C-alpha positions as CSV (number, residue, x, y, z in Angstrom):
1,X,170.9,14.7,-219.6
2,X,167.9,16.4,-221.3
3,X,167.3,20.1,-221.7
4,X,165.3,21.9,-219.1
5,X,162.8,24.4,-220.5
6,X,162.5,27.6,-218.5
7,X,160.1,30.4,-219.0
8,X,160.2,34.0,-217.7
9,X,158.6,34.6,-214.3
10,X,155.3,36.5,-214.6
11,X,154.0,37.9,-211.3
12,X,150.5,38.4,-212.8
13,X,150.0,34.6,-213.0
14,X,150.3,34.3,-209.3
15,X,148.0,37.2,-208.2
16,X,144.8,35.1,-207.8
17,X,143.1,36.8,-204.9
18,X,142.6,40.2,-203.4
19,X,144.9,39.2,-200.5
20,X,147.6,38.1,-203.0
21,X,147.3,41.5,-204.7
22,X,147.4,43.5,-201.5
23,X,150.4,41.6,-200.2
24,X,152.2,41.9,-203.5
25,X,151.6,45.7,-203.8
26,X,152.7,46.2,-200.1
27,X,155.9,44.3,-200.8
28,X,156.6,46.3,-203.9
29,X,156.0,49.6,-202.2
30,X,158.4,48.5,-199.5
31,X,161.0,47.4,-202.0
32,X,160.7,50.3,-204.5
33,X,162.5,52.9,-202.5
34,X,162.7,56.0,-204.7
35,X,161.8,54.2,-208.0
36,X,158.4,55.2,-209.3
37,X,158.8,52.9,-212.3
38,X,158.9,49.9,-210.0
39,X,155.5,50.8,-208.6
40,X,154.1,51.5,-212.0
41,X,155.3,48.1,-213.2
42,X,153.8,46.4,-210.1
43,X,150.4,48.1,-210.8
44,X,150.8,46.9,-214.4
45,X,151.2,43.3,-213.2
46,X,148.2,43.6,-211.0
47,X,146.2,45.2,-213.9
48,X,147.1,42.3,-216.2
49,X,146.1,39.8,-213.5
50,X,142.7,41.5,-213.2
51,X,142.2,42.3,-216.9
52,X,143.5,45.3,-218.6
53,X,140.3,45.8,-220.7
54,X,138.2,45.9,-217.6
55,X,140.6,48.4,-216.0
56,X,140.4,50.6,-219.1
57,X,136.6,50.7,-218.9
58,X,136.7,51.5,-215.1
59,X,139.3,54.2,-215.4
60,X,138.1,55.8,-218.6
61,X,141.7,55.4,-220.0
62,X,142.7,53.7,-223.2
63,X,143.9,50.1,-222.9
64,X,147.1,50.8,-224.9
65,X,147.7,53.9,-222.8
66,X,147.5,51.8,-219.6
67,X,149.8,49.2,-221.0
68,X,152.4,51.9,-221.7
69,X,151.9,53.8,-218.5
70,X,152.1,50.7,-216.3
71,X,155.0,49.0,-218.2
72,X,157.7,50.5,-216.0
73,X,158.9,52.4,-219.1
74,X,156.1,54.9,-219.1
75,X,155.8,57.9,-216.8
76,X,152.2,58.0,-215.6
77,X,150.8,61.0,-213.8
78,X,149.9,60.7,-210.2
79,X,146.2,61.1,-211.2
80,X,146.5,58.1,-213.5
81,X,148.1,56.1,-210.6
82,X,145.2,57.1,-208.3
83,X,142.6,56.1,-210.9
84,X,144.3,52.7,-211.4
85,X,144.6,52.0,-207.7
86,X,140.9,53.0,-207.1
87,X,139.7,50.8,-210.0
88,X,141.8,47.9,-208.8
89,X,140.1,48.1,-205.4
90,X,143.3,48.7,-203.6
91,X,143.9,51.3,-200.9
92,X,147.1,53.1,-200.1
93,X,147.7,54.2,-196.5
94,X,150.4,56.1,-194.7
95,X,152.5,54.6,-191.9
96,X,155.4,55.9,-189.9
97,X,158.7,55.2,-191.6
98,X,161.0,53.0,-189.5
99,X,164.7,53.6,-189.7
């Protein structure tokens, strides 16, 4: 039996439309619980799918700073998160939490 080559799953490769991005972010917000790094990483995946250089231009933030902040290892400010969300063309909205 031959060897099977596997590669690491990259969400960014599958975010091909605005609808894909909205559904992905919605699922991540639901799954994250109290983990802000999870949301930052999800936004990083969306940013890579859209193009980090373009996002840097639109937010006025450095590309390397965005990579770090949205890696899941960084600790971006809420202001940075809001700039990124706005530049990605995504809206956040509140809903009643269901038990």
